[in-house]
C-alpha positions in Angstrom: 109.6 125.8 40.3 110.4 122.3 39.7 109.8 119.5 42.1 113.5 118.9 42.9 114.0 122.6 44.0 110.9 122.4 46.3 112.2 119.2 48.0 115.7 120.7 48.5 114.2 124.0 49.8 112.0 122.0 52.3 115.0 120.0 53.6 117.1 123.2 54.0 114.2 124.9 55.8 113.8 121.9 58.2 117.6 121.9 58.8 117.6 125.7 59.6 114.6 125.3 62.0 116.5 122.5 63.9 119.6 124.7 64.0 117.6 127.7 65.5 115.9 125.4 68.0 119.4 124.0 69.1 120.9 127.5 69.2 118.1 128.9 71.5 118.2 125.8 73.7 114.8 124.3 72.9 116.5 121.1 71.7 119.7 119.5 73.0 122.1 117.5 70.9 121.8 114.5 73.3 118.0 114.5 73.0 118.2 114.5 69.2 120.7 111.6 69.2 118.7 109.8 71.8 115.6 110.1 69.6 117.3 108.6 66.6 119.6 106.1 68.4 117.5 105.4 71.6 118.7 103.8 74.8 118.4 100.0 74.5 116.8 97.8 77.2 120.2 96.1 77.6 122.0 99.4 78.1 119.5 100.5 80.8 119.6 97.0 82.4 123.4 97.1 82.6 123.3 100.5 84.2 120.8 99.3 86.8 122.8 96.1 87.4 125.9 98.2 88.0 124.1 100.5 90.4 122.7 97.7 92.5 126.1 95.8 92.6 127.8 99.0 93.8 125.1 99.7 96.4 125.1 96.1 97.7 128.8 94.9 97.9 129.1 91.1 97.8 125.7 90.6 96.2 125.3 89.0 92.8 122.7 90.9 90.8 121.1 89.4 87.8 118.5 90.9 85.4 115.6 88.4 85.2 113.4 90.4 82.8 113.1 93.8 81.3 109.7 94.7 79.8 108.2 98.0 78.7 105.1 99.1 80.6 103.4 102.5 80.1 106.4 104.1 78.6 109.0 102.9 81.2 111.0 99.8 81.7 109.9 97.3 84.4 113.0 95.4 85.5 113.0 92.3 87.7 116.3 91.8 89.6 117.5 88.7 91.3 119.9 89.4 94.2 121.9 86.6 95.7 124.1 86.9 98.8 125.0 84.8 101.9 121.5 85.2 103.3 119.8 83.8 100.2 118.1 85.0 97.0 115.5 87.8 96.8 113.7 89.4 93.9 113.1 93.1 93.4 110.8 94.8 90.9 111.9 98.3 89.8 110.8 100.8 87.3 113.3 102.9 85.2 112.8 105.6 82.6 113.7 104.6 79.1 116.8 106.8 79.1 118.0 105.0 82.3 118.2 108.3 84.3 115.4 107.8 86.8 114.4 104.8 88.8 111.9 104.0 91.5 111.0 100.8 93.4 107.6 102.2 94.3 105.1 103.0 91.7 101.5 103.8 92.1 99.1 102.1 89.6 96.6 104.9 89.2 93.5 103.1 88.2 94.0 100.4 90.9 94.7 103.0 93.5 91.6 105.0 92.7 89.5 101.9 92.8 91.0 100.8 96.2 90.7 104.2 97.8 87.1 104.6 96.6 86.3 101.1 98.0 87.7 102.1 101.4 85.9 105.4 101.3 82.6 103.8 100.6 83.2 101.2 103.4 84.0 103.8 106.0 81.0 105.9 104.9 78.8 102.8 105.5 80.4 102.3 108.9 79.7 105.9 109.7 76.1 105.5 108.7 75.9 102.6 111.1 77.1 104.8 113.9 80.6 103.1 114.3 83.1 105.1 116.3 86.7 104.2 117.1 87.9 105.5 120.5 91.6 105.8 121.0 94.5 107.9 121.9 96.2 110.0 119.2 99.7 108.8 119.6 99.1 105.3 120.9 100.4 102.5 118.7 97.3 100.2 119.0 95.0 103.2 118.1 97.2 104.0 115.1 97.1 100.4 114.0 93.3 100.4 114.2 93.2 103.6 112.1 95.6 102.0 109.6 93.2 99.1 109.0 90.6 101.6 107.7 93.1 103.8 105.8 93.0 107.5 105.4 89.2 107.7 105.8 89.3 106.0 109.2 89.8 109.4 110.8 86.2 110.2 110.1 85.2 107.6 112.8 88.0 108.4 115.3 87.3 110.0 118.7 90.5 110.9 120.5 90.2 110.2 124.2 93.3 112.3 125.0 91.4 115.3 123.5 87.8 114.5 124.3 87.8 112.5 127.5 84.1 113.3 128.2 83.0 111.5 125.0 85.0 108.4 126.0 83.5 108.4 129.5 80.0 108.9 128.0 80.5 105.9 125.7 81.8 103.8 128.7 85.1 103.2 127.0 87.6 101.8 129.5 90.3 100.6 127.1 91.7 102.0 123.9 91.3 101.4 121.1 87.7 100.4 121.4 85.0 100.2 118.7 81.6 101.5 119.8 78.5 100.7 117.8 75.3 101.8 119.7 75.6 100.1 123.1 78.3 97.7 122.1 81.8 98.6 123.3 84.4 96.1 121.9 88.0 96.8 122.9 91.1 95.9 120.8 92.2 96.3 117.2 89.5 95.0 114.8 90.0 93.7 111.2 88.0 94.5 108.1 86.3 91.1 108.4 85.2 92.0 111.9 83.7 95.3 110.8 81.9 93.5 107.9 80.5 90.8 110.1 79.4 93.2 112.8 77.9 96.0 110.7 77.0 94.2 107.4 79.0 96.8 105.5 80.9 95.2 102.6 84.4 96.2 101.7 
């Protein structure tokens, strides 16, 4: 066989494979055209601008920047209305079909959660306990300061009243360290100063 016949046979075979994949639904025509043509940043930006203008009547929406980050577009919008100007950062898939205003940066989140976990573990080793009431706003605020691991230190007075009385807690929330009972919502700085645990 000569070289020309091999090249033509290969092209025909690739074409037939694509046709079979399309026929059985493994590849769609839009995905093929999107692969070759792509959806431009400007096209995606215009769709998002239209969406936000429709969702916020009377607001002037401008695209400040569109950049690609980790395979998606990061779009900074400027919204101006009678109350003033605000900026919003959103993330959109490159085909412009999905958008979110809240993304989780995985590495930063892992580092922050591990940092809080280690901090709470240190507080636990120092004997820190937070006495509160399960559905009380101030108690929930105190837990929120310490994140998801703060529950490790929490003693619910509405469930375990004896423990609260034994610790001489008269107001919730209260932080108890040894014989020290300190009422009120405490900050990370307070915990660091009082226990020498570092966040």
